[in-house]
N, C-alpha and C positions, 0 to 999 in steps of 0.2 A: 326477232317475229314473232316465234311462236309464244313467248310470254306475253305480247300483248294480245296474240288472239285468244290465248286461254283466259287473259285475266278482262280483256273487254267486249269478248263478242260473245253475247247471250243472246242472237238471233235463233230462234226455231230454223227447223228445213222450209218450211211453208216461206216464211218472211223472207229467208235468205234468197229463195229463188225470185220473187217480186224485184228484187236489186240486181240481180246477176242475169236475169233472163233477157234482158234487152241491152245489150252491151255495145259500145263506140267500136270502129272497127281499128283491131291494133295493127301496131307497126306501118303507122300511115305517116308519121312525123318522125325524119332524121335528122341528127343531130345539129345539122345546119339548119335545118327546118328551125328547130326549138330555138335556135339562137336567133334567128329570123322573125321568129314571133316575139319575143321577148324587145329586140330591139326595133322591130317594127311597130310596136305598141309606142315606146318612147319616141320613136322618130327622130334619126340625125337632123334632119333640116325642120321638122317641126317644134321640137323643142327650142330651137333659136327665133322662128320665123312668129311663131305664134307667143312664147313668154319671153322672150328677151326685152322688150320694148317693155309691157307691163313690170319686169322686175327692176328695169333701172328707173322707171318712173317713179317706184316704190320707193327705193333705198338710194339712187345716186348710182354714179358711174364705177362699181362693183360688183358687177355680175357675174364676173366669173369666180368672186370668191362666195358668192350665193351659190352657184352650181356646186362647187365643190365642199362648202357645208351643207348643202340638201346629200350630197352622196354617203358625207359621214353621218349624218342623221338616219339614214336610211341602212347603212351598211350592217348594223347589228341583227336588225331584220333580217337582210339579205341571208346572214351568216345562218340565220334560226329556219329560213326557207330549207337552205341548204341542208342541214344536219338533219331538219326531218325528210325533205324528197330523197337523202342517200338511203335514208332507214327505211322508209315506209312509203313512197310515193303515193299519193293519190289525187285523182283530178278533183276532189272536192275540199282539198288542203285544209284550212283552217276548220272548218266546217267537220270534215271527217276527224282532223286532229283531237280536237278537244271534244268531238261526241266520244272517243274512244278513251282520250287519257283526263277527262275530266266529268262528263256528264252528257247524256243524248240532249238535254234541253240547253246545255251551252254551246253544244256543238249545230244545234237547228237555229240559235240566234247568231252563230258567227256565219253559217251559211246565209241568213238572212243580209246582216252586212256587207258580205262578201259580194253577194248577187246585187245590191243595190250600191256596192264601191264601181263594179265593171257597168253595171247599168248607165252611173250618171257619167263614167267616162263615154259610155258609148253616146250620150247625149249630149255630149261639150262638142263631139267631133265635127257634125255636120254645119252647127254655127260656126266652126272655124273655117271649114271647109267654102260656108258661105261669105265672109269678110273676105277673103281674097277673090271667089266670082265677084261681088259687087266690084271688087276695086277694076277687076278684069276687063268688066262692062262697062267702067267709068273711062278707061285708058281708052277703050276703040271707040268710047262717043257712043252707047249704044241708048237709046230713045227709053229709059226705061229709070224708076225712081231708085233711091236707094234701097229703101226698108223692101223696096218690090224684090228687087235683086238678091236679097236676103233670105227672104222666102222661098225662091226659087232655087236659090243655091242649095239649101237644105235638103229638096226633094231630088235635084240634079244629083246629089254627093250620093243618096241611098241606092239610084237605080243599080249602077254598075255595083255595087258591095252585094245587094241583095242577090244578084245574077251569080257573082263568083261564090256566096258562103253558101248558096243551094246547090252548089256543086259538091261540097264536101271540104275537109279539111287540107288535103293534100293540094285541090287546086289553091285556096287560099295563102298556103304558104308559096306556091310558087309564082305567083303574084305579086305578094309582099316583097320577097326577095327582089325581084326585079325592079320593082318602084323606088326601093330602098338604096338600090346602087345607083339609080338615075340623080337621085335627090340628094346622095353625098358628096358625088360629084361635083354638081351646081353650089353646094355651099364652100365647100375648097375652091371654086374656081371665085366666086364672089370674093371670099376673103381673100384670095391671093392679088385680085386686083384692088382692093382694099391696101394692102400692103406696099404691093406696087406707087400706087401714089402718093403714100404718106411716107414714105421712103426718101422720097422726094423734097418733104418738106421741114422744117429744124425742129426739133422735137416732137416729130410727126409719129414716132413709133417710140413707144415707153411704157413702163409697168406701173403704170399711176392706176389702173383697174385692178391692180392685186392689193393696193395699198387700203386698208380699214379706213382709215384717216379720211378717205373720199366718200364716206357714207354719208351723205347728207340728211337722213332723214330720222337718225336716231333709231331707238331700239325699237318704235313702232313700225318704219319704215324697213328695218331688215326682218322683223318678224312677216309682216305683210310680203315682202319680198320671199322669205322662205317658204310660204305657202305655197307661191309658182315654183320654187324649183324644185319642192317637195313634189309637186305635180309630174314635174318633168319625169322623175323616177317611177312617179305611179304605174302601175301597169307589169314592170318587169316580172311581177310574179305569176303573169299570164301562163308561162311558160308550166306549172303547176297544174291547172285545168287541163290539159295536154297530156296527163301521164297516162290516161287510159291509151290514149293512141300513137304514143311515142316510141320510140326505138331505144331499149336500155333505157329507162328514166332513172333507176337508180345513180347510174354514171352519168349521165349525161345533164339532167336535171341542174344538178348544182352549181356544172361547168358553165351552162347558158346563162343563169343567174348572175354569176360573178364577173363574165366578160362583159351583161349587158351593163354593171352598175360601174366597173372601173373604166370600162372602156366609153361609155356615154359621156362620163363625169370629164375624163380629159378630152373628149372631143368637144363637148361643151364650152368647157371652159377658155381653151385656146381660141376657139370662133367666134366666144363672147367678149374675148378682149380685143380682137380684132374689130368687131362690129362696135365696141364701144369707143373705139380711137376713132372711128369713121364720120361720127357728127355728134354737136354740142347735145348736153342733156336736156338743154330748153327744145329742142326740135322732138326729140323722143315724149317728151312730154305734152308738144304739142297733137304730135301725132295720134297718142294715147287717148285724148282726151276727144280726138274727133271721132273716135272709134274705128282708127284706120292701122294695121300692124307696121310698125315703124321698118321694119325691114324694109317697105316696098319704095319708103323714102329714100332709102341707102342704095338700092338698086337704081332708083331712077336719077341720084346724083353721081354714081361711079359707072353706069351702064346706059344712062339714057332711055330709049326707047326699049332697050335690051331687059328695061324692068319686068317684061312681059314674059320673060322669062322666070323670073321668080315665082308669078302666080299661077303659072302654067306646072310649076314642080312641086309648086305648095296643092295643087291637085293632087298631084301624084304620092305626095306625102301624106298627106292628109288621109285618102284613100287609103293608102297603107295603113295608118291607124286604125280606122274606121274595120277594117277585116279583121284586124287582131282583136279590135273591142268587142266586135260580133263573134267572134268566134271564142273567147273567151266568158263574156256574158252568157251567152245562147247554152255551152257545157255548163255552168253553174243550174241556169235555170233547169235545163233539163235532167240535171243530177236530183234534186230536191222534187222533181215531178216526178222522177221514176220511182222515188222511195216513197211518195203520196204525200208529202209535202208543199206540192202545189198542185192545180189541175191537172188531172193526169194527160190531157191533151198533150203537154208541152213536155211530157215524157215519151212521147213515139219517135219512130225513126223510120225516113223512108228510104226507098232503092237500094240497089246494092252497096252504094257507099256508106251506106247507114247514116244517114244526115239529120239532125235534130229538125227537120224541115219549120214544124210549127214554134219551137222555141226562136229559132232564129228569125223568123216573118214574127214574131210577137215583141222579140227584141228591138227591130227595126222601127216597127208601128209603134212602140213607146218613145224611141229618139227622136223620130220625125213630128209626131203629135205634141210633145214636151218642147220642142227645138221652137215649133211655131206659135204655142202660145208665151214662150218667153219672149219671142220676138217681138209680139204684139204688146205686151205689158212694158219691156222695157226700153222696145224702139231702137234699141243700140246694138250692133254683133256683138261687140266687145263686152258689153255689161251683160250679154247673155252669156257669152263663153266664159266669163270670169265668174258668172255666177254657179253655172254647172262645175266649173272647177274647182271653184272652190269648194263647194259641196261634197265634190266625188273626195275630196284631199280628208275631208271629214271623216268619212266612212273609212275609206283607205286606211289613216290611222288607228281607227278603231280595230279594222282586220289586223295590220300589224301587230298592235299589242295584243291581241288573241294568240298568232301564231308566235309570239315570244311566249306568252303564257304558258302553251302546249308544246313547247319545247321544254321548259323546264319541268311541268308537272311529266308528262311521259317518260323519261328518262328517271327521275327521282322515283316515280311508282312502278314502273313496267320494265324499267331498264338497268337497275342499278349496276350492276355489274360493268357497262359501260359509260356510266357517269363520267362525264369531265367536268372539272371543275370550271375551266374558260368556257368551252362552246355549250354546254347543258346546264350554267348557271352565271356567269358573270355578262356573257354575251347578252342573253333574255334578258336579265336585269337590266340593262343599259337601256339595250333596244324598246323594253317597255317602259321605263321613265323617262325617255327621249321622246317618245311618241305621245306620251301623258302633256310633257310639258307643251310641246309643238300643239296639241289640240289646245291646251290651257292661252298660252301665248299668241297664238296665232287668230283663236278663233272668238275666246271667249275675254279678249285685252284688245288685241289688235283689231279684228271686225268688228267687234262689238262696240269699238269706239267711231267707227267711219261710217258713211252714209247710209241710209235705209236700204235702197234700192239693191246695191250689192255688198253691202256690210252684213247690218243687225236681220235683214230679212235671211240671209244666207244660214246664220245660226238659228234662227228662230225655226226656219222651214227644216234644217237636218235634225234638229233637238226632237221637233215634231212627228219626224218619219221615225225616228229613233224608238221613240216610246210609244209609238203603233207598234211596232216590230216587237219589243218586248212583251205589249198586252197580247199579241196574237201567238208569239211564243207559248207564252204561259196558257191562253186559251187552249191551244192544239193540246199541250201537255196534258190538261187537266181533262178534254171532252175526246180526244183521241189518244188515249195512252199506250196502246197497241204499236202506234207507230215508232214510237220510241223506245219499242224493246226488240227491235230491230237492229241489227247491223249501221253503222256509219252510212250515210248517203250514197258515197260511193267508194266500196270496197278497197282498201292498200293493198298495193299490189304486193 
């Protein structure tokens, strides 16, 4: 660690004080809390409820393979995150690591991409809640149009999240743990019910969903589904943003990352296998085109009116994801603002719990406004959710590439004695190029070839935002050079 500080820290005493004088509260998040934060943002239930139908409609009845493939794509990056967190954990994650190992300009650009990634993740969640909220109102025959129900759902989902997040990280984690346990139980209960009925049918239980030959939409369908599959794992790195508030981050952050990636992959693959057996692909496609989560159709078929349970649990599951997204996004925004790289008002803390209140409210306001505008334009909840989901995967992929790059460069430049051929060379190379290929195949091939509203417009929008961030970073470097002579946005532990 000393070699890194000596080589990369050129901060003056004055600049150091600007970044270290305002600190988040230490030892707030326990090891269990870290795991809950990562699993909460990926969400045992919502990874299936929101993503499974879209994946099956895109590629056919092989969704367990998509979940497992997405985990393999994400795993090398997970290893890079674990290695860097065990060496010098930092809530700035990619931004801090590239700032110190490569250059401050690269670190700032990584911070912008990472904040965009988490902001877009936050924007996708209220729309997800709104879809289940609209379905709930449909079932109880409430006198409201589907589109108006979606608008209401976006606002309704945000109120309790704002209340909890403004109470601090500890309160957010406690609520997330409770909601996560409830949603996991309901998913297992639904899968158990399906298996019970399928066991009475000839050939009702089979392993066809694990057969690649059942992929009916070719490579284009596979990569379209892979975008959604990788989306499921996006957010596992939220634990890195909790480094400043975590207990023993060097030890517990890497463990939380591996538990999340492997545990969620197995959970999703097994339950996706059961869901795939439950109804024909044609019905899944019909639900998807209607903008309705296919899992609600499954629940109606096997639980009847008890399908309301799925909608209610979707509310709790989405709330857990929303809490984790806001937790991560607000900490990144706070970190950059504290460093002078974003407006200073986002770098202030409030109360004894040191909550970045303005950053939290700013993230929530962006999410609500962006979601309402998207719904007005697309007029379909699932299309709006997919738009933000695909966009966040674009920036998540760029962030993952940056982390793999930081892993290789840091250990080669500053920790040569600890350089490991496998974890500091082969793994980051694989992680970098797998994500680069995903970026090309999924976005500049599959999505670019699809329709304008949720395909080409996503690619164009993401490229425009990325270009703006590159120009903004260069301008900041040219006109505010002093900011780039400081230490990284969040000092490594």
